[in-house]
PyMOL CGO cylinders between C-alpha atoms (Angstrom):
from pymol import cmd
from pymol.cgo import CYLINDER

trace = [
    CYLINDER, -28.87, -2.36, -26.71, -25.70, -3.95, -27.98, 0.3, 1, 1, 1, 1, 1, 1,
    CYLINDER, -25.70, -3.95, -27.98, -27.64, -6.26, -30.31, 0.3, 1, 1, 1, 1, 1, 1,
    CYLINDER, -27.64, -6.26, -30.31, -29.06, -3.25, -32.17, 0.3, 1, 1, 1, 1, 1, 1,
    CYLINDER, -29.06, -3.25, -32.17, -25.58, -1.88, -32.82, 0.3, 1, 1, 1, 1, 1, 1,
    CYLINDER, -25.58, -1.88, -32.82, -24.38, -5.27, -34.00, 0.3, 1, 1, 1, 1, 1, 1,
    CYLINDER, -24.38, -5.27, -34.00, -27.38, -5.60, -36.31, 0.3, 1, 1, 1, 1, 1, 1,
    CYLINDER, -27.38, -5.60, -36.31, -26.64, -2.20, -37.85, 0.3, 1, 1, 1, 1, 1, 1,
    CYLINDER, -26.64, -2.20, -37.85, -22.99, -3.11, -38.37, 0.3, 1, 1, 1, 1, 1, 1,
    CYLINDER, -22.99, -3.11, -38.37, -23.97, -6.45, -39.90, 0.3, 1, 1, 1, 1, 1, 1,
    CYLINDER, -23.97, -6.45, -39.90, -26.28, -4.65, -42.29, 0.3, 1, 1, 1, 1, 1, 1,
    CYLINDER, -26.28, -4.65, -42.29, -23.47, -2.30, -43.34, 0.3, 1, 1, 1, 1, 1, 1,
    CYLINDER, -23.47, -2.30, -43.34, -21.06, -5.21, -43.79, 0.3, 1, 1, 1, 1, 1, 1,
    CYLINDER, -21.06, -5.21, -43.79, -23.53, -7.11, -45.94, 0.3, 1, 1, 1, 1, 1, 1,
    CYLINDER, -23.53, -7.11, -45.94, -24.09, -4.08, -48.17, 0.3, 1, 1, 1, 1, 1, 1,
    CYLINDER, -24.09, -4.08, -48.17, -20.32, -3.60, -48.45, 0.3, 1, 1, 1, 1, 1, 1,
    CYLINDER, -20.32, -3.60, -48.45, -19.90, -7.26, -49.40, 0.3, 1, 1, 1, 1, 1, 1,
    CYLINDER, -19.90, -7.26, -49.40, -22.58, -6.97, -52.06, 0.3, 1, 1, 1, 1, 1, 1,
    CYLINDER, -22.58, -6.97, -52.06, -20.88, -3.91, -53.50, 0.3, 1, 1, 1, 1, 1, 1,
    CYLINDER, -20.88, -3.91, -53.50, -17.44, -5.51, -53.36, 0.3, 1, 1, 1, 1, 1, 1,
    CYLINDER, -17.44, -5.51, -53.36, -18.76, -8.59, -55.19, 0.3, 1, 1, 1, 1, 1, 1,
    CYLINDER, -18.76, -8.59, -55.19, -20.52, -6.46, -57.77, 0.3, 1, 1, 1, 1, 1, 1,
    CYLINDER, -20.52, -6.46, -57.77, -17.37, -4.45, -58.52, 0.3, 1, 1, 1, 1, 1, 1,
    CYLINDER, -17.37, -4.45, -58.52, -15.07, -7.47, -58.27, 0.3, 1, 1, 1, 1, 1, 1,
    CYLINDER, -15.07, -7.47, -58.27, -16.95, -9.33, -61.00, 0.3, 1, 1, 1, 1, 1, 1,
    CYLINDER, -16.95, -9.33, -61.00, -17.29, -6.32, -63.28, 0.3, 1, 1, 1, 1, 1, 1,
    CYLINDER, -17.29, -6.32, -63.28, -15.68, -6.54, -66.71, 0.3, 1, 1, 1, 1, 1, 1,
    CYLINDER, -15.68, -6.54, -66.71, -12.47, -4.68, -67.32, 0.3, 1, 1, 1, 1, 1, 1,
    CYLINDER, -12.47, -4.68, -67.32, -11.26, -4.74, -63.72, 0.3, 1, 1, 1, 1, 1, 1,
    CYLINDER, -11.26, -4.74, -63.72, -7.49, -5.02, -63.38, 0.3, 1, 1, 1, 1, 1, 1,
    CYLINDER, -7.49, -5.02, -63.38, -6.07, -7.98, -61.43, 0.3, 1, 1, 1, 1, 1, 1,
    CYLINDER, -6.07, -7.98, -61.43, -4.59, -5.89, -58.58, 0.3, 1, 1, 1, 1, 1, 1,
    CYLINDER, -4.59, -5.89, -58.58, -7.95, -4.25, -57.86, 0.3, 1, 1, 1, 1, 1, 1,
    CYLINDER, -7.95, -4.25, -57.86, -9.69, -7.62, -58.01, 0.3, 1, 1, 1, 1, 1, 1,
    CYLINDER, -9.69, -7.62, -58.01, -7.20, -9.07, -55.49, 0.3, 1, 1, 1, 1, 1, 1,
    CYLINDER, -7.20, -9.07, -55.49, -7.69, -6.09, -53.16, 0.3, 1, 1, 1, 1, 1, 1,
    CYLINDER, -7.69, -6.09, -53.16, -11.46, -6.49, -53.35, 0.3, 1, 1, 1, 1, 1, 1,
    CYLINDER, -11.46, -6.49, -53.35, -11.13, -10.20, -52.55, 0.3, 1, 1, 1, 1, 1, 1,
    CYLINDER, -11.13, -10.20, -52.55, -8.95, -9.38, -49.53, 0.3, 1, 1, 1, 1, 1, 1,
    CYLINDER, -8.95, -9.38, -49.53, -11.49, -6.79, -48.39, 0.3, 1, 1, 1, 1, 1, 1,
    CYLINDER, -11.49, -6.79, -48.39, -14.27, -9.37, -48.79, 0.3, 1, 1, 1, 1, 1, 1,
    CYLINDER, -14.27, -9.37, -48.79, -12.36, -11.85, -46.63, 0.3, 1, 1, 1, 1, 1, 1,
    CYLINDER, -12.36, -11.85, -46.63, -11.85, -9.23, -43.91, 0.3, 1, 1, 1, 1, 1, 1,
    CYLINDER, -11.85, -9.23, -43.91, -15.54, -8.31, -44.06, 0.3, 1, 1, 1, 1, 1, 1,
    CYLINDER, -15.54, -8.31, -44.06, -16.58, -11.98, -43.82, 0.3, 1, 1, 1, 1, 1, 1,
    CYLINDER, -16.58, -11.98, -43.82, -14.34, -12.46, -40.77, 0.3, 1, 1, 1, 1, 1, 1,
    CYLINDER, -14.34, -12.46, -40.77, -15.90, -9.42, -39.08, 0.3, 1, 1, 1, 1, 1, 1,
    CYLINDER, -15.90, -9.42, -39.08, -19.37, -10.68, -40.02, 0.3, 1, 1, 1, 1, 1, 1,
    CYLINDER, -19.37, -10.68, -40.02, -18.67, -14.02, -38.31, 0.3, 1, 1, 1, 1, 1, 1,
    CYLINDER, -18.67, -14.02, -38.31, -17.36, -12.24, -35.20, 0.3, 1, 1, 1, 1, 1, 1,
    CYLINDER, -17.36, -12.24, -35.20, -20.51, -10.14, -34.98, 0.3, 1, 1, 1, 1, 1, 1,
    CYLINDER, -20.51, -10.14, -34.98, -22.74, -13.18, -35.39, 0.3, 1, 1, 1, 1, 1, 1,
    CYLINDER, -22.74, -13.18, -35.39, -20.78, -14.88, -32.63, 0.3, 1, 1, 1, 1, 1, 1,
    CYLINDER, -20.78, -14.88, -32.63, -21.20, -11.81, -30.40, 0.3, 1, 1, 1, 1, 1, 1,
    CYLINDER, -21.20, -11.81, -30.40, -24.96, -11.90, -30.98, 0.3, 1, 1, 1, 1, 1, 1,
    CYLINDER, -24.96, -11.90, -30.98, -24.99, -15.57, -29.98, 0.3, 1, 1, 1, 1, 1, 1,
    CYLINDER, -24.99, -15.57, -29.98, -23.11, -14.83, -26.76, 0.3, 1, 1, 1, 1, 1, 1,
    CYLINDER, -23.11, -14.83, -26.76, -25.45, -11.97, -25.89, 0.3, 1, 1, 1, 1, 1, 1,
    CYLINDER, -25.45, -11.97, -25.89, -28.55, -14.04, -26.61, 0.3, 1, 1, 1, 1, 1, 1,
    CYLINDER, -28.55, -14.04, -26.61, -27.19, -16.89, -24.49, 0.3, 1, 1, 1, 1, 1, 1,
    CYLINDER, -27.19, -16.89, -24.49, -26.64, -14.44, -21.62, 0.3, 1, 1, 1, 1, 1, 1,
    CYLINDER, -26.64, -14.44, -21.62, -30.19, -13.13, -21.97, 0.3, 1, 1, 1, 1, 1, 1,
    CYLINDER, -30.19, -13.13, -21.97, -31.59, -16.66, -21.98, 0.3, 1, 1, 1, 1, 1, 1,
    CYLINDER, -31.59, -16.66, -21.98, -29.59, -17.52, -18.86, 0.3, 1, 1, 1, 1, 1, 1,
    CYLINDER, -29.59, -17.52, -18.86, -30.83, -14.38, -17.13, 0.3, 1, 1, 1, 1, 1, 1,
    CYLINDER, -30.83, -14.38, -17.13, -34.42, -15.18, -18.09, 0.3, 1, 1, 1, 1, 1, 1,
    CYLINDER, -34.42, -15.18, -18.09, -34.10, -18.75, -16.92, 0.3, 1, 1, 1, 1, 1, 1,
    CYLINDER, -34.10, -18.75, -16.92, -32.86, -17.59, -13.53, 0.3, 1, 1, 1, 1, 1, 1,
    CYLINDER, -32.86, -17.59, -13.53, -35.92, -15.40, -13.04, 0.3, 1, 1, 1, 1, 1, 1,
    CYLINDER, -35.92, -15.40, -13.04, -38.14, -18.23, -14.26, 0.3, 1, 1, 1, 1, 1, 1,
    CYLINDER, -38.14, -18.23, -14.26, -36.52, -20.59, -11.76, 0.3, 1, 1, 1, 1, 1, 1,
    CYLINDER, -36.52, -20.59, -11.76, -37.20, -18.07, -9.00, 0.3, 1, 1, 1, 1, 1, 1,
    CYLINDER, -37.20, -18.07, -9.00, -40.82, -17.78, -10.11, 0.3, 1, 1, 1, 1, 1, 1,
    CYLINDER, -40.82, -17.78, -10.11, -41.18, -21.58, -10.19, 0.3, 1, 1, 1, 1, 1, 1,
    CYLINDER, -41.18, -21.58, -10.19, -39.68, -21.80, -6.68, 0.3, 1, 1, 1, 1, 1, 1,
    CYLINDER, -39.68, -21.80, -6.68, -42.14, -19.19, -5.44, 0.3, 1, 1, 1, 1, 1, 1,
    CYLINDER, -42.14, -19.19, -5.44, -45.07, -21.02, -7.05, 0.3, 1, 1, 1, 1, 1, 1,
    CYLINDER, -45.07, -21.02, -7.05, -44.00, -24.31, -5.45, 0.3, 1, 1, 1, 1, 1, 1,
    CYLINDER, -44.00, -24.31, -5.45, -43.78, -22.65, -2.03, 0.3, 1, 1, 1, 1, 1, 1,
    CYLINDER, -43.78, -22.65, -2.03, -47.22, -21.08, -2.39, 0.3, 1, 1, 1, 1, 1, 1,
    CYLINDER, -47.22, -21.08, -2.39, -48.64, -24.36, -3.63, 0.3, 1, 1, 1, 1, 1, 1,
    CYLINDER, -48.64, -24.36, -3.63, -47.22, -26.15, -0.60, 0.3, 1, 1, 1, 1, 1, 1,
    CYLINDER, -47.22, -26.15, -0.60, -48.77, -23.54, 1.70, 0.3, 1, 1, 1, 1, 1, 1,
    CYLINDER, -48.77, -23.54, 1.70, -52.12, -23.86, -0.07, 0.3, 1, 1, 1, 1, 1, 1,
    CYLINDER, -52.12, -23.86, -0.07, -51.90, -27.63, 0.21, 0.3, 1, 1, 1, 1, 1, 1,
    CYLINDER, -51.90, -27.63, 0.21, -51.28, -27.36, 3.96, 0.3, 1, 1, 1, 1, 1, 1,
    CYLINDER, -51.28, -27.36, 3.96, -54.24, -24.99, 4.25, 0.3, 1, 1, 1, 1, 1, 1,
    CYLINDER, -54.24, -24.99, 4.25, -56.45, -27.40, 2.33, 0.3, 1, 1, 1, 1, 1, 1,
    CYLINDER, -56.45, -27.40, 2.33, -55.36, -30.31, 4.56, 0.3, 1, 1, 1, 1, 1, 1,
    CYLINDER, -55.36, -30.31, 4.56, -56.06, -28.23, 7.66, 0.3, 1, 1, 1, 1, 1, 1,
    CYLINDER, -56.06, -28.23, 7.66, -59.47, -27.30, 6.31, 0.3, 1, 1, 1, 1, 1, 1,
    CYLINDER, -59.47, -27.30, 6.31, -60.23, -30.97, 5.61, 0.3, 1, 1, 1, 1, 1, 1,
    CYLINDER, -60.23, -30.97, 5.61, -59.20, -31.90, 9.16, 0.3, 1, 1, 1, 1, 1, 1,
    CYLINDER, -59.20, -31.90, 9.16, -61.37, -29.17, 10.68, 0.3, 1, 1, 1, 1, 1, 1,
    CYLINDER, -61.37, -29.17, 10.68, -64.29, -30.17, 8.46, 0.3, 1, 1, 1, 1, 1, 1,
    CYLINDER, -64.29, -30.17, 8.46, -63.99, -33.82, 9.49, 0.3, 1, 1, 1, 1, 1, 1,
    CYLINDER, -63.99, -33.82, 9.49, -63.80, -32.83, 13.16, 0.3, 1, 1, 1, 1, 1, 1,
    CYLINDER, -63.80, -32.83, 13.16, -66.90, -30.65, 12.82, 0.3, 1, 1, 1, 1, 1, 1,
    CYLINDER, -66.90, -30.65, 12.82, -68.74, -33.49, 11.08, 0.3, 1, 1, 1, 1, 1, 1,
    CYLINDER, -68.74, -33.49, 11.08, -67.90, -35.80, 14.00, 0.3, 1, 1, 1, 1, 1, 1,
    CYLINDER, -67.90, -35.80, 14.00, -69.07, -33.21, 16.50, 0.3, 1, 1, 1, 1, 1, 1,
    CYLINDER, -69.07, -33.21, 16.50, -72.34, -32.78, 14.58, 0.3, 1, 1, 1, 1, 1, 1,
    CYLINDER, -72.34, -32.78, 14.58, -72.81, -36.56, 14.42, 0.3, 1, 1, 1, 1, 1, 1,
    CYLINDER, -72.81, -36.56, 14.42, -72.22, -36.75, 18.17, 0.3, 1, 1, 1, 1, 1, 1,
    CYLINDER, -72.22, -36.75, 18.17, -74.72, -33.95, 18.83, 0.3, 1, 1, 1, 1, 1, 1,
    CYLINDER, -74.72, -33.95, 18.83, -77.31, -35.64, 16.59, 0.3, 1, 1, 1, 1, 1, 1,
    CYLINDER, -77.31, -35.64, 16.59, -76.71, -38.96, 18.33, 0.3, 1, 1, 1, 1, 1, 1,
    CYLINDER, -76.71, -38.96, 18.33, -77.05, -37.34, 21.76, 0.3, 1, 1, 1, 1, 1, 1,
    CYLINDER, -77.05, -37.34, 21.76, -80.34, -35.72, 20.72, 0.3, 1, 1, 1, 1, 1, 1,
    CYLINDER, -80.34, -35.72, 20.72, -81.68, -39.07, 19.56, 0.3, 1, 1, 1, 1, 1, 1,
    CYLINDER, -81.68, -39.07, 19.56, -80.73, -40.68, 22.86, 0.3, 1, 1, 1, 1, 1, 1,
    CYLINDER, -80.73, -40.68, 22.86, -82.26, -37.88, 24.91, 0.3, 1, 1, 1, 1, 1, 1,
]
cmd.load_cgo(trace, "trace")
């Protein structure tokens, strides 16, 4: 996955930054070397920010993809719920009709 590669590169960049800072602040370092290390640190920081941004974009895409499948699942659940509701209403109607028929039969038996 792209995120894994980015994470590995970020790890390498962070180690390089630590090393550059360690060497840059060492005693006895000439000014030209210090300036070059500072420039390298700036370049590494820029790349680090780009990678972090790339991770954000990829995560946003994954979230969007997940939300689309969740929306589809929710739609399916609503449809099934509506069908179940219709079935329950039909069952209630049939039950009420049967109760009326039974009441009528009982009433007819009493009259007979």
